[in-house]
C-alpha positions as CSV (number, residue, x, y, z in Angstrom):
1,M,-0.1,-0.3,-0.3
2,T,2.8,2.4,0.9
3,A,4.6,1.8,-2.4
4,Q,1.4,2.1,-4.4
5,R,1.0,5.6,-2.5
6,R,4.5,6.6,-3.5
7,K,3.7,5.6,-7.1
8,R,0.8,7.7,-7.4
9,G,2.4,10.6,-6.0
10,T,5.1,10.7,-8.7
11,Q,2.4,10.6,-11.0
12,T,1.0,13.8,-9.3
13,S,4.0,15.8,-8.5
14,S,4.1,19.1,-10.4
15,F,5.3,18.9,-13.9
16,G,9.0,20.2,-14.1
17,S,9.8,19.2,-10.3
18,P,13.7,19.1,-10.2
19,G,15.4,15.5,-10.6
20,R,14.6,12.3,-12.4
21,I,11.0,11.1,-11.1
22,N,8.6,8.7,-12.6
23,H,6.1,11.7,-13.4
24,D,3.4,10.9,-16.2
25,S,3.3,14.1,-18.4
26,T,0.7,12.7,-20.6
27,P,-2.0,15.2,-19.0
28,F,0.5,18.4,-20.0
29,Y,0.9,17.2,-23.4
30,T,-2.7,16.6,-24.3
31,S,-3.6,19.7,-23.0
32,K,-5.1,22.3,-25.2
33,L,-2.0,24.4,-25.2
34,Y,-0.4,22.1,-27.3
35,D,-3.6,21.9,-29.7
36,S,-2.2,23.9,-32.5
37,L,1.5,22.7,-32.6
38,P,2.7,20.3,-34.7
39,K,2.6,16.7,-33.6
40,E,5.1,13.9,-33.9
41,Q,4.3,11.8,-36.7
42,R,4.4,8.2,-37.0
43,V,6.4,7.6,-39.9
44,E,8.7,5.0,-41.8
45,Y,12.3,5.7,-41.7
46,K,13.6,6.3,-44.9
47,E,17.4,7.4,-45.7
48,N,18.7,7.8,-49.1
49,P,22.3,8.2,-50.1
50,I,23.5,11.1,-51.5
51,P,25.9,10.5,-55.0
52,S,29.3,9.9,-54.4
53,E,30.0,13.2,-56.5
54,F,27.9,15.3,-54.4
55,L,29.3,14.2,-51.0
56,D,31.7,16.3,-48.9
57,A,31.2,19.2,-51.6
58,L,30.5,22.6,-51.8
59,F,27.9,24.1,-54.2
60,C,27.9,27.8,-55.5
61,K,24.5,28.5,-55.7
62,S,21.4,29.2,-53.8
63,S,20.3,26.6,-51.2
64,E,16.6,27.5,-52.1
65,K,16.9,24.5,-54.5
66,M,19.2,21.6,-53.6
67,D,18.5,19.6,-56.2
68,E,21.8,17.4,-55.6
69,L,20.5,16.1,-52.3
70,P,17.5,13.2,-52.4
71,D,14.5,13.3,-50.0
72,S,15.9,12.1,-46.7
73,S,19.4,12.3,-47.3
74,V,20.7,14.6,-44.6
75,H,21.2,14.0,-40.5
76,L,22.0,17.4,-39.4
77,M,21.4,21.0,-40.8
78,V,23.6,23.6,-39.2
79,T,23.8,27.3,-40.1
80,S,23.8,30.5,-39.6
81,P,21.9,32.7,-42.1
82,P,23.0,36.1,-43.5
83,Y,21.7,38.8,-41.6
84,N,20.0,40.8,-44.5
85,V,21.9,43.9,-42.8
86,G,23.9,45.5,-45.8
87,K,26.8,43.1,-45.5
88,E,28.4,42.4,-49.4
89,Y,26.4,39.1,-49.3
90,D,23.1,40.1,-48.5
91,E,20.1,42.0,-50.4
92,N,18.4,44.9,-49.2
93,L,15.2,42.7,-48.4
94,T,12.2,43.7,-46.4
95,L,11.6,41.7,-43.2
96,E,8.8,40.1,-45.2
97,E,10.8,39.2,-48.3
98,Y,13.5,38.3,-46.0
99,R,11.4,35.6,-43.8
100,K,10.0,34.5,-47.3
101,F,13.5,33.7,-48.7
102,L,14.7,31.8,-45.3
103,K,11.5,30.0,-45.5
104,R,12.1,28.4,-48.8
105,V,15.4,27.2,-47.7
106,W,13.8,25.6,-44.4
107,E,11.4,23.8,-46.6
108,E,14.1,22.3,-48.7
109,V,15.7,21.6,-45.6
110,Y,12.8,19.9,-44.4
111,R,12.7,17.9,-47.7
112,V,16.3,16.6,-47.5
113,L,16.1,15.5,-43.7
114,V,15.9,12.0,-42.5
115,P,13.0,11.7,-40.2
116,G,14.0,12.9,-36.8
117,G,16.9,14.6,-38.8
118,R,17.7,17.9,-36.8
119,A,17.9,21.2,-38.1
120,C,20.1,23.9,-35.7
121,I,20.0,27.6,-36.6
122,N,22.3,30.2,-35.3
123,I,20.9,33.8,-35.0
124,A,21.4,37.0,-33.6
125,N,18.7,39.8,-33.1
126,L,19.2,43.1,-34.9
127,G,18.6,46.9,-34.1
128,R,17.4,49.1,-31.2
129,K,14.8,51.3,-32.6
130,P,12.8,49.1,-32.8
131,Y,14.7,45.5,-31.5
132,I,14.0,42.7,-34.3
133,P,13.6,39.5,-32.6
134,L,14.9,37.6,-35.6
135,H,14.9,34.6,-33.6
136,A,11.0,34.7,-33.0
137,F,10.2,35.2,-36.4
138,I,12.4,31.9,-37.5
139,V,10.5,29.6,-34.9
140,E,7.3,30.9,-35.9
141,D,8.2,29.9,-39.8
142,M,9.6,26.9,-38.8
143,I,6.4,25.4,-36.8
144,D,4.6,26.6,-39.8
145,L,6.5,24.1,-42.1
146,G,6.1,21.2,-39.5
147,F,9.2,21.2,-37.9
148,L,9.1,20.1,-34.0
149,M,10.9,22.7,-31.9
150,R,13.1,20.9,-29.5
151,G,14.6,23.9,-27.6
152,E,17.0,27.0,-27.9
153,I,20.4,27.3,-26.8
154,I,21.9,30.5,-25.5
155,W,25.4,31.3,-27.1
156,N,27.1,33.6,-24.4
157,K,29.8,35.3,-25.9
158,A,30.5,37.4,-22.8
159,S,34.2,36.8,-23.2
160,S,34.5,38.1,-26.7
161,A,31.8,40.5,-26.7
162,S,32.5,44.1,-28.0
163,P,33.8,46.6,-25.2
164,S,30.9,48.7,-27.0
165,T,29.6,51.6,-24.6
166,A,26.2,51.8,-26.2
167,W,24.0,51.8,-23.3
168,G,21.7,54.6,-24.5
169,S,21.1,57.2,-21.8
170,W,24.2,56.8,-19.4
171,L,23.1,56.1,-15.8
172,S,19.5,57.5,-16.6
173,A,15.9,56.1,-17.0
174,V,15.4,58.4,-20.1
175,N,16.4,55.5,-22.7
176,P,18.7,53.0,-21.2
177,T,19.6,50.1,-24.1
178,L,20.4,46.6,-23.6
179,R,23.7,45.1,-25.4
180,D,23.3,41.4,-26.5
181,I,26.3,39.4,-25.5
182,H,24.3,36.3,-26.7
183,E,23.0,34.8,-29.7
184,Y,20.5,31.7,-30.1
185,I,21.1,28.5,-31.6
186,L,17.6,27.3,-32.3
187,V,16.7,23.3,-32.3
188,F,14.2,21.5,-34.5
189,S,13.4,18.1,-35.7
190,K,11.8,16.5,-38.7
191,G,8.6,14.5,-37.9
192,T,9.7,13.1,-34.9
193,F,11.7,13.6,-31.7
194,G,14.1,10.7,-31.9
195,R,16.0,9.3,-34.8
196,K,17.0,5.8,-36.0
197,N,20.3,4.7,-36.4
198,R,19.6,1.8,-39.1
199,N,23.5,1.7,-40.5
200,K,24.7,1.2,-36.6
201,R,27.1,4.1,-36.6
202,K,28.6,5.0,-33.4
203,N,28.4,7.8,-30.9
204,T,31.5,9.9,-30.6
205,I,30.4,11.9,-27.8
206,A,32.0,11.9,-24.3
207,R,30.4,11.7,-21.0
208,E,31.8,15.0,-20.1
209,E,30.5,16.7,-23.5
210,F,27.3,15.1,-23.1
211,L,26.7,16.9,-19.7
212,A,27.9,20.3,-21.2
213,F,26.3,20.0,-24.3
214,T,22.8,19.4,-23.3
215,K,22.6,22.6,-21.1
216,S,20.8,25.2,-22.5
217,V,23.7,28.1,-22.1
218,W,27.0,27.3,-24.0
219,T,29.8,29.9,-23.5
220,F,32.9,30.2,-25.7
221,P,34.2,33.0,-27.7
222,A,33.4,34.3,-30.9
223,E,35.5,34.1,-34.0
224,P,37.3,37.2,-35.4
225,A,36.3,38.2,-38.6
226,H,39.6,39.2,-39.4
227,K,41.0,35.7,-38.6
228,V,38.7,33.8,-41.1
229,G,38.4,36.2,-43.7
230,H,34.2,36.2,-43.5
231,P,32.5,39.0,-42.0
232,A,30.2,37.2,-39.7
233,P,31.7,33.7,-39.2
234,F,30.5,31.1,-36.3
235,P,33.6,29.4,-34.5
236,V,34.0,25.9,-35.3
237,E,33.2,24.9,-31.7
238,L,29.6,25.7,-32.2
239,P,29.0,23.2,-35.0
240,Y,31.3,21.0,-33.4
241,R,29.1,20.7,-30.2
242,L,25.6,20.2,-32.4
243,I,27.5,17.5,-34.6
244,Q,28.7,15.7,-31.5
245,L,25.2,15.9,-29.9
246,Y,22.8,14.8,-32.7
247,T,24.9,13.0,-35.3
248,F,26.6,9.3,-35.4
249,E,30.0,9.2,-37.0
250,G,29.5,8.9,-40.9
251,D,26.2,10.9,-40.9
252,V,25.9,13.5,-43.3
253,V,25.8,17.3,-42.0
254,L,24.4,20.3,-44.2
255,D,25.0,23.7,-44.2
256,P,23.0,25.9,-46.6
257,F,25.0,29.2,-46.0
258,I,28.5,27.5,-45.7
259,G,30.2,31.0,-45.9
260,S,34.0,30.1,-44.6
261,G,33.0,26.5,-44.0
262,Q,33.3,26.0,-40.3
263,A,30.3,23.6,-40.5
264,A,32.4,21.5,-42.8
265,I,35.2,21.6,-41.0
266,A,33.6,20.4,-37.9
267,A,32.1,17.7,-40.0
268,V,35.8,16.5,-40.8
269,K,37.4,16.9,-37.5
270,T,34.2,14.5,-36.1
271,K,34.4,11.9,-39.1
272,R,31.1,13.1,-40.5
273,H,30.2,13.9,-44.4
274,Y,29.3,17.3,-45.5
275,V,27.4,19.3,-48.3
276,G,27.4,23.4,-48.3
277,Y,25.8,26.0,-50.1
278,D,26.7,29.6,-50.7
279,I,26.0,32.2,-53.6
280,D,29.5,34.0,-53.4
281,E,31.8,32.1,-55.3
282,E,34.9,33.9,-53.1
283,Y,33.3,32.5,-50.0
284,I,33.2,28.8,-51.7
285,K,37.0,29.2,-52.3
286,L,37.6,30.5,-49.3
287,A,35.9,27.5,-47.5
288,E,37.4,24.8,-49.8
289,R,40.7,26.4,-48.8
290,R,40.4,26.2,-45.5
291,I,39.1,22.5,-45.5
292,R,41.7,21.8,-47.3
293,E,44.3,23.3,-44.8
294,F,42.4,21.6,-41.9
295,L,42.7,18.3,-43.9
296,T,46.5,18.8,-44.2
297,E,46.9,19.8,-40.8
298,L,45.1,16.4,-39.7
299,N,47.0,14.5,-41.4
300,A,50.5,16.0,-40.8
301,P,52.8,13.4,-38.9
302,K,52.7,14.2,-35.1
303,L,56.3,15.3,-33.5
304,F,55.4,14.2,-30.1
């Protein structure tokens, strides 16, 4: 009787209680709060091979049409889209046009992901007058396409944040301005929460990495643009963590805005395949050169 009472108690404990308890969350997930959101699907797992000539390759074209990739062929998409703020690789689009452009890319990403494949988007919000919450708009568009949202990671860049003193009205309530020292990494999956490992590929994440990478705040410095040769590179550490957390060795990683090639370098580092797209030929050349240099360094004989 005591054991029965204890079991019943765990079922009625408040949802979100600390610790790992035998809590039945069914009433929460079947509540009206979830009515309008995409539901997990019962689908047959499919994984189509990418032709060898399109694997570990970069393409100088828009990722709005990734014809080289079959349906259900990619295991992880990780990217940081262009921010449409007047940099040399951006067009001067309205916010609505920008969202429509990105949504066409996300729709292609949905097509090429395997069931349960993950999509991770690194995004920074813009402006102050008013503030543009790009991450909120992208979440809305991804959910509209049927993606299941898995969470968001706060990338804390405090150690490398700009020393700018743009506080608005100094020591005054007239117009104080917040300074972002973070960016978002939005995490979604296609169709289902879990992912099959049909080919029995191996996990490569270490225990310490898993404990650190499953926390919702990540702290590591940004990558200096002058060091990489691209105006807005994310550090290799960012795709490395996502690849370790969400893929198996030998899986395929896609970056539809490859830029300087950071995601591809992280894929090579972790023994995954990569595919990348960019409309700028110079950035494709930059990414290819950086990948070659990394491979050379990787294969160099160790002195000690």
